[in-house]
N, C-alpha and C positions, 0 to 999 in steps of 0.2 A: 274852750269852744266859744266861737263868736256868738253874739246875741241873736243874729238871724238864724244860725244853725240850732241854737238852743230852743228858740220858738218853734222851728220846724219839727224838732225832735219831740217837743211836748205835744204838738198836734198829732203827730204820727202815733205816739204812744196812746193818747186818749182814743184815737180812732180804732186802734188794734184792740184796746180793752173793751170798747163798746161792741165790737164784732165778735168778741170772745176768742180771738186768735192767740192772745197772751193773757196771763193772769199775774197779779202782784206776787212778788217773791222776795225773800230775805237772803237768798243764797249768795255766797261771795262770787260765784261764777257768773259770767256775763258774756254776751256776744259783741264782737267789735262792730262799731257803727261807722259807716262811711257816707259822706254827703257828696253827691255828684251834681254839678251845676248843669242845668238844662239850657237849651238854646234861648228860651224865653227869659232866662235870668233866674228862674225859680230853682229851688233845691230839691233833689230827689234823694230819699233816704234808702241806703242799701245796708242790710244787716247780714253779716257773714257768720254763719253757724258752723263753718268748717272746723275751727279750732275747738269747738265744743265736742266734736266727735273724735278728738285725738288728745290723749292725756299721758304725760310722763309720770309714772308713779313707781318709786323705789326701784329704779334701774330698769323699768319695763315701759314700753310704749303701748298703750291700750287704745285701739282704734276700731273702726268698723271692720277692718280686715283681720282682727284678732289681737293676740298679745305677742309682742316682739321685743327682743332685747334692745336696750338703749344703744344707739350707734356710737355714742361717746364711750360707753363702757367696752363695747366690742373693739374699738380703736385702741383703748388702753391695753387690752389683752394682746392684740396683734403687735403692739409696739413694746411689749414687756421685754426687758433685757434678759439674757440667758441667766438662769439662777446659778449661783456659785457655791451655795452651801444649803444645809438642811432647812434653815429658817426661810430662805428665799424660795425654795421649792414648795414648802408648805403654804407660804403666802400666795404664790401663783396658783396653786391648786385650789385654794379657797376662793379666789376671784373667779377663776374659770369654772369651777364647780357650781357656782351660783347660777350659771346659765346652762347647766348640763341638760336640761329638758329640751333645749333648742338644738342640741348636737346629737345626731344619731350615732350610737356606739361610743358615747363619751367614755365609759368605763374602760373599753378596750384601748382607746387612744391614749388615755391617761395612765394606763396600767404600768408602763415603765417608770413613770415619775412616782406613782403611788408605792411601788416596791422599794424605792429609795428611802422612804420614810418608815417602812415596815420593820418593827423591832419585836414583834410578838413571837410566841412559841405555839406549837401545836398543842392540842388539848392533852395528849399523852405526855408531852414534854413538860407541861406545867407541874406534873407530879414528880419529876426527876429530882433527886437530891443534888446539892451544889457540886459534889464531886463528879457525878455523871454529866451534869451540864457542861462542866469544863472539859471533860473528855469528849463530849459530843461536838464541841467546837473544833477540837483537833481533828476528829474523824471527818467532819464536814469540810474542813480545809484540805485534807488529804484527798478527798473525793474530787474536789474542784481542780486541784493542781496535780492530779495523778500523772498526766502526760508530761509534766515537767520533773516530778520527783521520783517517779518509778525508775529504779535502777541506779539512783544517785544516793550518795551519802550526805545526810543533812542533819541539822539540829532543830529541835522544837523547844522554844522558850515559853514558859508559862509562869504566871504569878500565883498559881495554885500549887503549893509546895508538895502536897500529897501525890500529885500526878507524877512526880519524879520517880516514884517507886512503884508505879502501876504495873510495869513489866515484870517486876520480881515478886509481886504479891501472890499469895497462895489462895486466899479466900476472895473470890470474885462472884458477883451475881451473874445471871445468865446474859444480861445486856452487856456487861463489861467483858465477859468472855467472848462474845460475838465481835465486839469492837477490837479486842486484843488480836483476834485472828486477822483482822484487817490490817492492824499495825505491823504484824509480822511480815507482810508483803513488802515493807519498806525498810531500807537500811537507815534507820533514824535513831536518835537518842533524845530523851526528854530531859531538859535541864530547868532548874528553878531560876527565875529572874525576878527580883523585887519589883512590884508593880510601880511604885513611885519613881523608880530608877529607869523605867522604860520611856526614855525621852522621845523616841521615834513615834511610838503609839500615842503618846500624850499630845504631840504636836499635830498628828493627823486628825485627832478628834476635836481640834479647835477650828473656829471659823477662819476662812482665808483672810479676812480683814484683820485678824489679830495675830497672825504668825509673824515671826521676826523678819522673814524674807519679805513679806508684804510691807512691813513698816519701813524697811530699808529702801525699797524701790518705789513706793507710792506715797506714803504719808510723810513727806519731807518736813512739814511743819511740826508734826509731833516729834520727829527725829531731832530737830533743832532744839525743841523744848527739853528733850531728854538730855541733850548734851549740855544745856545751860544748867542742869541740875547735877553736873559731874557724873553723868551716867554714860557708860560706854557700850556701844552696840556693835557686835561683829557677827557677820553672817557668812557661813561656809556653805558648800553644796549639800552637806548632810546635816550639820548641826548649827546652832546659833548660840552666841554668848551674850548675855546681858549682865553687865557688872556696874556697881555703883560704889563710889568712894565714900566711906563712912569714917568720920573722925572719932577715934577711940581715945580714952583718957591718956594712955601711955604715948600715943602718937602726938597728942597736943603738947605733952611735956617735952617731947623730943624737939618739936618746933620752937618752943620757948627757949630751950637750951641752945639751939642753933642760932637763934636771934641774938643772944648775948655775945656771940663770937663773930657776928657778921659786921665787917668793917663799915659798910654803907649805913647800916642801921645805927652803929655806934656814933658815926659822924652826925647823923640826924638828931640823935639824942643829945649830943653836946650842944648843937645849935639851939635846941629847944630850951636848954637850961639857961 
């Protein structure tokens, strides 16, 4: 600030203090001061209090008109890319839900995304034994895909071994008997499949960024690094194969034995001697 402006500011402040229009304050907040040059060459002090009436606080704009969401945050929500996995859906709902008070019917709008994250059970299902929970999953799937499965012969694979014999068991509780009646409407068989051998289900539970197909098509840098470590990656339409070459003791011995018969290496050895 120029010396002339500083002197004018001092005089204006002293005059305002004497008239009682302002009082001394230690607050870090202040009003912008603007000097306008008049025709006679003197300076006129202009104090702008507009910014004091509008404050951005924790993602909200507080002003005389009320509380509004920060426009920059709203822009981030509008430009958010489409979520591709559970983590991204939860992250988006967390950001958008912070401003739910400003969106009428937010819970109804976000309900489809919220259901994607729902993993809970009903209150009565919380008391089900594990055997009944596994059977309930089969019944639930049959109800959803009834229009595809009814009248067709198909197999049901489960990693819960006891369900393989559910159709031949004699001692059943009332809940199981009711569900067995539903199973009899379908031409199906229940077979046991080891959980850790269920590659298809295991792959579908992984994030899209970590699947073999995604590595082969998008993350080329990581793919090249894997190849430099003698790791081979092959991706088919249904399955993927990730293999690594490991040197075992017997394999190392085979290499040493083959080197003793290699003509090129023998000539190199003679030159070194």
